[in-house]
Steps between C-alpha positions, in 0.01 A plus 500: 500500500620842419609724784530872424561773758194730544254249343297215659459207260171310533515241222655390174230529232681414180815332372627489142834386342635848557309675788348463834201700605401571860212678673569714804475851644726790567570533871524874506131560402346152463473556121419160319772419246610243252868415502659358188860365494721273297532129580871488419723571789752647266297645217655611172544870426232466225238377747587778741471750220143372431396593855668837471318559168169401639542743795620786272209455262210495748651712777371819353180350348190567696247303299192326628568204264860437614604366836712761687855447620596641842874411518790299369677343797811276499511186706819290499594646167169414346258775399155503664215696341245632742172526322144608568267228639142561404385143597496366151614180333620435155253365242720194482470441878120563492469221233237678301616369164228298335258554799431870455141614414463706188393817679776468750750453230387812317512714804845364593617554140392863500683563820816338374492702177451822701808413715691433180382829363659684794822318453529574129406863559816520718704369198568171664491161318434236760625195296370235743116521509370166622260366773782481762566877452137616533387533860130508582318576831162314475345713771586853372509383128834687478763389239868586504782395271828394661853391409681766287833328523539471115284808414651772285438876490534530129254551207659194335777248553684259274544152612802300364506141390549297821492145632139437625644416847607857566208695358338754729137447593272194545540285192139379481377866497787665311421704181647393166726806489635441847642171377761689290415294202239724326728767378259746671557745790306474830253772572192538722307268275715212623303523827180465302617159372580379854163644610333293227663181621400596856140533381521178322613324818232651716222406257617147410707390795786434245777691336489488115854350475645265750801270519833435672711602193557882508606512134177324392309747710669790335423365154127464601494865611655628180349269238202298621140612551367409842204262531170694462315571814177450311496122582369605840136594448475717810757749358326744259643526155576872532708435814695234324573759226614750754748252646626390165547861389711569807713187415569601138851412393576845368462792731323699213214247499438523870305771687692831484373644829372403841195716439414281193515183711316652792215631275444162348501324843259756635275440195504127581411573865219737409338253255528216761334706769235634265423193290643210683716421201775661284440545130766544242605867432792670309808510708736781558251773411662735757860356466697812413865511601636815661851421362647524154650163423619396163417131416803287547495332157745461218371685194606418139730212610273203422722346232814535705326356806369202298852434376639515851233262644548262198875490572440413864258222385768362274761471777264315722512230228871457539670773292728797568409836344631857476257778465628847435302817601639821335404852551590837651523550872162539672285345225385218724718201413513386861123538537459272189737229635326504846181373330661154499453471885151350476586207268820439702277450811285247321803303398675529842788673333754750629559854378826682565626833379823691485586836351836619340641840588697730277730579789562142611618357151829395657323246727466162323149336507355810675126442422526122500642514853203715604252263340636179654547660837131576471432130421699400806297737718179331369638152564583596860130580571403154403420229762785309640418191297469684170819690572686174559384368170641805316817481704554135383429571135736799499783316675477206266523739205794708613702227669819636668479828310228673698733772612533608142137596492504642859766753396243647256168403676579572862160390625545151367714424801196536722333236284771238457729585791875545510688354197854391463752737351575461131837500327622834373525513122552762228251764390365310196505160675314652791235635268463176320471313835229738623300461175515120526393493865230757431367292213465201737351714769229645272408152371427412866292814552292488187263208519176399339322537838669837568578682171711823537458841351808718516452862422801714441451869449720761329692227313673772294727552800588135551866403545667261251506206748123523549438515118718195453321303781160583342631373167621179653170436685288566198726266287471214743225279385489298820375800702126504509207684650678832497375830353750788483339837448746773419397864489729760347493851354529453124588858436833435689581181302650536149631212282853500654372503861598191691139405569414518135794276409413250775138482382619435141720216629213350705259518196768316286549232769119433526462487128 
């Protein structure tokens, strides 16, 4: 049991994989409080930062729909958030899912949306709306939203491609763009998707997508339509349509404002109270956004996108391909390439990226080092059993020459451990040895069950060693399931540029 000076703890009310929640009161004035702390005795700096972020975000907020924070205390080097206690319990604890009456759901939904309206009006994206973070007092009918540990005070935020095991948020409620695999930024409409999943759970007792495999869940969120709620006769069709609109894959197809959601829920409640039933009506009649947001779509790139996706489809059948993306700086080359994230997820593939720098041309393999350090970081977030499988495959592939790769890919040491030193050889011999070991390494990494996409940007600034390595990889017919996407500024590459000459040699070798 937690002991904290100045507070009397009554009981522990909740325990998760990360946090412990207690109910008590402040001794100075008998103020009821909720105390939230980390389970870990020695928490990581990242987890401590989440508590500090939560305190900073809601400390100056005085919203009726958000639980208040009184203090951030430190107990044995662990942060303790002292929060308002209004005698509520989370919707998950109340076990309302699948049991809630229609009128109660509508009243509850309207209150939740009002709380979310207040949060968005303060320019905060919650990013973790789910039944565990919505607290309800059945006696006062008061609703408050909690847990702002991963929230952001931004109008939008870009999520990078990550291993599913380290994504922020609750994966069964996470929006497609929060997965980092939609090539779309996160904005306030991400909360609408999570709200839709929450409504789905309350109405049916089930979440739309369920499973133990995080990557499979992510693929469901970004690519699969949820089972329709209409199979339950007691749920009116228009309410099913509201939930499905909230859960649209693209943010542009969701509601654009809390007022639009609230108006439609209020219309449902009015019909139910007046007529005893809810008839179909046109949705989003009052859904007018108060923000100017340009749709996050690629315009005029359909042929290029089709070529990119076709190339990825080819390599999943056992080939290696090079795709070149040329254009001036800022024309959207990276945005086009990032569209491959969705099919990569479906095929359980890996995506890594590196970028050459005009001021680092003297560093061999500069972007390749970045990209494969990124891959190592992704592997290190896998489960212990999966990581061990990768370790064994890589060690078999590199033999006693692992140190050759570690000299260029420093994070590989964290994956395969300390490696024996290698014999010192001359410059050309050292390069040939590295190329051979790297070929074996990439054969182990690129597999039918885990195809690899390597994106190298600003290839016009690549060093000669990198260009030679790319030529060797693309000439090796035994390497499969690899797509190399290379972006470069064609206005900086003439016919005598090293890149142009290398591409000519690659083309001749392939032919």
